[in-house]
C-alpha positions in Angstrom: 133.3 125.4 73.3 130.7 123.1 74.7 130.8 121.0 71.5 134.2 119.7 72.7 132.8 118.6 76.0 131.7 115.0 76.8 127.9 115.0 76.4 126.1 114.6 79.8 124.2 111.4 80.3 120.8 112.3 81.5 118.1 110.0 82.8 114.6 110.8 84.1 114.2 108.9 87.4 110.7 109.9 88.5 107.8 112.1 87.5 105.3 113.2 90.1 101.9 114.4 88.9 98.9 115.6 90.8 95.5 114.7 89.4 91.9 115.7 89.9 88.7 114.2 88.5 86.5 116.8 90.1 84.2 114.3 91.8 84.3 112.0 94.9 85.4 108.4 94.6 84.2 105.5 96.7 87.5 104.0 97.9 85.8 101.1 99.6 84.3 100.1 96.2 87.6 100.6 94.5 89.3 98.3 97.0 86.7 95.6 96.5 86.8 95.9 92.7 90.4 96.2 91.7 93.6 94.2 92.2 97.0 95.6 93.2 95.5 98.1 95.6 96.4 98.8 99.3 93.8 100.5 101.4 93.7 100.8 105.2 91.7 103.8 106.1 92.5 103.5 109.8 96.1 104.0 109.0 95.9 106.4 106.0 92.9 107.9 104.2 94.3 107.3 100.7 94.3 104.2 98.6 97.5 103.1 96.8 96.9 101.7 93.3 99.9 100.1 91.6 100.2 99.6 87.8 102.8 97.3 86.2 102.7 99.1 82.8 103.7 101.8 83.1 105.2 101.0 86.5 103.7 103.5 88.8 102.1 103.9 92.2 99.2 106.3 92.5 97.5 107.6 95.7 93.8 108.0 95.3 91.7 110.0 97.7 87.9 110.0 98.1 87.9 113.7 97.2 88.8 112.7 93.6 92.4 113.8 93.9 95.4 111.6 93.1 99.1 111.7 93.2 100.9 109.5 90.6 104.6 108.7 91.1 107.2 106.5 89.5 106.7 107.4 85.8 109.9 107.9 83.7 108.4 110.6 81.5 105.5 113.1 81.4 103.9 111.0 78.7 104.2 107.9 80.9 102.6 109.7 83.8 99.7 110.7 81.6 99.2 107.2 80.3 99.2 105.8 83.8 96.5 108.3 85.0 94.3 107.6 82.0 94.7 103.8 82.5 93.7 104.2 86.1 90.6 106.2 85.2 89.7 103.5 82.6 90.1 100.8 85.2 87.8 102.7 87.6 85.2 103.0 84.9 85.4 99.3 84.0 84.8 98.6 87.7 81.6 100.4 87.6 82.8 103.6 89.2 81.4 106.6 87.3 84.0 109.1 86.3 82.2 111.7 84.2 84.9 114.0 83.2 88.5 113.7 82.0 91.3 113.9 84.6 93.2 117.1 85.1 96.9 116.3 85.3 99.6 118.6 86.6 103.3 117.7 86.8 104.6 118.7 90.2 108.2 117.5 90.1 110.6 115.7 87.9 113.7 114.0 89.3 116.6 113.2 87.1 120.1 111.8 87.4 123.0 112.7 85.2 126.7 112.2 84.6 128.8 115.1 83.3 131.7 112.9 82.3 134.3 114.9 84.3 135.3 115.3 88.0 134.2 118.4 89.9 136.1 120.6 92.4 133.3 121.0 95.0 135.4 123.3 97.2 135.8 125.7 94.3 132.2 125.3 93.5 131.2 126.2 97.0 133.3 129.4 96.8 132.3 130.4 93.3 128.6 129.6 93.0 125.7 131.5 94.6 122.8 129.8 96.4 124.8 126.7 97.5 125.1 124.6 100.6 128.2 122.4 101.1 129.1 120.7 104.3 131.2 117.7 103.3 131.5 116.4 106.9 127.7 116.0 106.9 127.1 115.0 103.2 129.5 114.5 100.3 127.4 116.5 97.8 127.0 120.2 97.1 123.4 121.5 97.0 123.0 124.2 94.3 119.7 126.1 93.9 119.5 127.2 90.3 117.3 130.2 89.5 116.7 129.5 85.8 115.3 127.1 85.4 114.2 126.9 89.0 115.5 123.5 90.2 117.8 122.1 92.9 120.9 120.2 91.8 123.0 117.9 93.9 126.6 117.9 92.6 129.1 115.2 93.5 132.9 115.3 93.0 132.7 112.3 90.6 130.7 114.4 88.1 127.3 112.8 89.0 124.4 115.0 89.8 120.7 114.8 90.7 118.3 117.4 89.5 114.9 117.8 91.2 112.1 120.4 91.2 111.6 120.6 87.4 108.1 120.9 86.1 109.0 120.0 82.5 111.4 117.5 81.0 112.8 120.4 79.0 113.8 122.1 82.2 115.8 119.1 83.3 117.9 119.2 80.1 118.3 123.0 80.2 119.4 122.8 83.8 122.0 120.2 83.2 123.5 122.0 80.2 123.4 125.3 82.0 125.2 124.0 85.1 127.7 122.2 82.9 128.5 125.5 81.1 128.7 127.4 84.4 131.1 124.8 85.9 133.3 124.9 82.9 133.4 128.7 82.8 134.4 128.8 86.5 137.1 126.1 86.1 135.2 123.7 88.4 135.1 120.8 85.9 138.3 118.8 85.5 138.4 117.5 82.0 141.0 114.7 81.8 140.8 112.4 78.8 137.7 110.2 78.3 134.6 110.7 80.4 135.2 109.7 84.0 131.8 108.1 84.5 130.3 105.7 81.9 126.6 105.7 81.0 126.4 102.2 82.5 127.5 103.5 85.8 124.8 106.1 85.9 122.2 103.4 85.0 123.0 101.6 88.2 121.5 104.3 90.5 118.7 102.4 92.3 115.2 103.8 91.5 114.3 103.6 95.2 117.0 106.1 96.2 115.4 109.0 94.4 112.0 109.9 95.8 109.4 112.4 94.6 110.2 115.6 96.5 110.3 119.1 95.1 113.3 120.8 96.8 112.8 124.1 95.0 109.7 124.9 97.0 109.7 126.6 100.4 106.2 125.3 101.0 104.5 122.7 98.7 100.9 123.3 97.5 98.2 122.4 100.0 97.8 118.7 100.3 100.9 117.9 98.2 103.4 117.8 101.1 101.2 115.6 103.3 100.3 113.2 100.5 103.8 112.7 99.3 105.1 112.3 102.9 102.4 109.7 103.8 103.0 107.9 100.5 106.6 107.5 101.4 105.7 106.2 104.9 103.1 103.8 103.4 105.1 102.4 100.5 108.6 102.4 102.0 108.4 101.7 105.7 111.5 99.7 105.6 113.7 102.5 104.2 116.3 103.9 106.5 115.8 107.7 106.5 118.8 109.8 107.1 117.9 112.5 109.6 121.0 114.6 108.9 120.1 114.7 105.2 116.6 115.7 105.9 117.9 118.6 107.9 120.0 119.8 105.0 117.7 119.2 102.1 114.3 119.7 103.8 113.1 116.6 101.9 112.5 112.9 102.2 115.1 112.0 99.7 118.0 109.7 100.7 120.7 110.8 98.3 123.6 109.2 100.2 123.1 106.1 98.0 123.6 108.1 94.8 126.8 109.8 95.8 130.2 109.1 94.3 
């Protein structure tokens, strides 16, 4: 039956990876030696290193730990980290081992190509939160794979909390089948949302936050939080949305 449905348009928006090189790094030397870095230890202990290709921003700490954000795939995140380590070595900073890279969160956007009845979804689905007077989207915590999905009446969605790209695609197809089985999807003629419309979702509106966790790993929550403060001070954070999502993601801009 799914073969007759419009195929969902899925796009990876952000891959967040934690990194360890198992040795200390002299950040003062890094700041003196490399371009495209931001380092103000009086304000924040981490150094921000930006790459143009792949376009990423990486927090580097003197403990040898890093947080890479902005990649559009797992492979891109890996390339970014290895390029940073290469640049550090070229600057005379001895990195003896290979970086240990762990994907912490993948954020993706998608269009299901059909409108959704969110009132029915709130009644029919488990593990949901829907308060339209506060936020137009429905928050659905999926158990398998373990992700959080924001559903909008237009048929757009945002998936966050995945650890593998495969989980993103499985989650979108699973939620599509569930919505169809429950009569929540309204299939009317051609897809309601074109691929070009999905591509207009601004990158800056989807931040790197894993909503599926009650408590992030030690250091992860603080590093991502401070990164957002450091890199996007001009962003208007929505206090009501923080209260509902428990995250630093402004999803109001990606609603219908």
